[in-house]
N, C-alpha and C positions, 0 to 999 in steps of 0.2 A: 828853886829851879831856874835855870838860865833861859835866855830867849830861845836858843835852839831847841831846848827841851820842850818849851811851851809849843813851838812850831810842830816838832814831832808828835807831841801828845794831841794836838788838834788834827793833825793828818790821820793819826791812827784811829782816832774817834770817827772821822768822816768815812774812812775805809770800812770799819765795822759797821756803821749804819748802813752803807751801801750793800754790804754783804748780807746783812739781816733783812733789809727791806726790798731787795730785788734778787733775781736769779744770780747766784754766785758765778755761774758760767760766763756771765757778761764781764766779769772782771779779767784782767790779764793774768797769765801765769805768774808773773812776778809779784802782782798784787795779792794774789792767793797765797804765795809763799810768804809774803810779808805779814799777812794775817796770822799765818801759821807760827811765824817767829814771835809774834806778840805773846803767844803762849809760853814762850821760853825766856823772853827778856822783858824787863820792866821799862827800860828806857834805851836810847841810843838810836843811831841811824840805821834802821832796819832795811831801808831802801838799798843802800850800798851792799849790805850783807846778803840780801836776797839776790842781788846781781852777781855776787862773787859765787854763791852756791850754784846758781843756774849756769854760770860760766864753767864751773868745774864738773857739774853733773848732767847738764844739758836739758833736764826736764824736772818737773815737780816730782813725778813718780820716782825717778831715779835719786832724788834728794832723800826721799822718805824710804828708799830701799837700801840706802847706803849704811855701812856699819858705823859704829861709834868711832872707830879709828879713822875711818876714811873722813868723816865729817870734822873731826878734830884737826885735820890737816888744813881746813879752810880758816883763814885769818878771821878772827872774831868768834869762832865757835869753841867754847870750852867744854869741859867734861860734862857739866850739868846740862847745858843746852843740847849736847850731843845725845846724851841719855834720854831726854825729853823727846827728841825727833825720832829716835829709834823706837820709843814706846808708843808713839802715836798711831802707827799702822796696825800694831797689835791690838790697841784699844779699839780702833775701827773694826778690825776683824771680829773681835768679840762682840761688838755691837751688831754687826751683821748676823752672826750666829744667834744671838738672843732674839734678834727681830724675827728671824725665820722660825724660831720655836714658838713665838707668840701668835703666829698667824696660821689660819688653815690653809695648807698648801696642797694643790692638786697637781699631778703629773699627767699631761695629755700628749706630750711630744718630747723629743730630744732636747729642745730648747729649755723646757722646764727642768730636766735633769741637770743640764749644764748650769743654769742659774742657781738651783739649790746647792749643787756640788761646790760652786764657787763661794757661796755665802759661807759654807762650813770650812773650806780648806784653803782658799787663797790667802797667801801671806803666812801660812802655818810653816814653821821652821822644820818640824819633824814629820816623817811620813806617817800617814794615818790612813787606815782602810775602814770605810764606813759602809753599812747596809741600811738602806731606807725601806722601811716596811709600808706597803700600800695596801688599802682595801680595795674592794671591788669597783668603787667609783674612781680610784686613782689618788684619793686623799693620802697624804703622808701621815701615818699613824705614829711613827716612831723612827728615830735614828739610832743605830747600834754601832758602837766602836768595836771592830773585830780585831784590830791589832794596830800596833805602833812600832816605828822603828824601821831600819832597812830591811829590804825583802819582805815586806809586810805580808803580801799575798801568799807567799810560800809557807809562812809559818802557821797560817790558820787552817785547821782541819775542816774538811768538807762536811762530815757528820755533825760537827759543832754549829755550823752555819745553818744547816737544815733544821736542827733542833731549835735554834733561835727563832728561825722564820715560822716554824710550826707553832712554837709556844706563843708567838705574837700574832697568830691568826692571819699570816700575810696571804693575800691573794696574787700579789706581785711584789717584786722587790727590784731596786737597782743599786748597784755598788758604785762607790767613788773612792779614789785614793789620790794622793798628790805626789808630785816629784819635785821637792822643794828646790833642788839645785840642778835640775836637767830640763830636758825637753818633754813634752807630753807624749811622745812616741812611746808606745808599749813595748816592754821587754818581752822576751820569750816566756819569762815566768808569768807575766801579766796575762799573756795570750793563753797560756795553759790553764791557768787558774779560771779564767772567765769561761773557756769551753767546758772544763770539768764541772764547775759549779752550776752552770746553766743547765747542763744535762741532768745532773743530780736533783736539782730543784724541779725540773720539768716532771720527772718521775714522782715527785712529792705532790704534784699538782700546783706548783707555784711558778709563775712566769718571771724571768729575768728580763726587764725592758731595756736595761742599758748598763754599761759600766763606763763611767767617766774618769778620765785622768786629768788632773789639774796641774799645770805648771805655772811659772810666774806670768809668762806672756801668751799662753796658749792652752787650749783644751783638746782632748781627744775623746770622742765618742765611738765605742764599739758597734753600737747600733747603726750610727750614720755611715760607718765603714763596712756595713754588712758582715760583721764578724761575731754575730750572735746566732 
């Protein structure tokens, strides 16, 4: 190993130690990206590479949101490194979902619905519709995948949703789905679905507390907009 590699190795070790032993938010965005790149590269000047990535994509978030092809346009990013960077947010998203399933989660307000919905749906590439089953105290008892793919809400039959809610002894439910490539603004299909299912479940003795739409940079709450 030459002198430059020794310098880089020492720098990266100090950077890792800082991240492990203090609040990572105290590091600069470039340093955090440098740490991330250490997962993709064994050696080399990652300082310059992180600077090139931030110059091209403007932020850490946009670097990890870029496609494999976009990343490979940056000098120093080969196919293997690009694939690892694309995989990273997917792994983080799975971690969030796994974490949410391990904890007792309660819903008492719109903020709780938004937080849970984002844990399950943020960064998901395919549209998915979920129903969260709550007991009388607001504890999330189960999450049920009702549909996947485009126009998810339209494809799900009302009587099937009611049956699933009743079978799982729901006192309340809330729905969540994502718009992977668009805004969180509800479509007319989203609005009609929410209205119809809320009325149907009301007559079954089950309250719909919210319907959350998750997009990349925003969320929409039907409850907050008084649309339930």
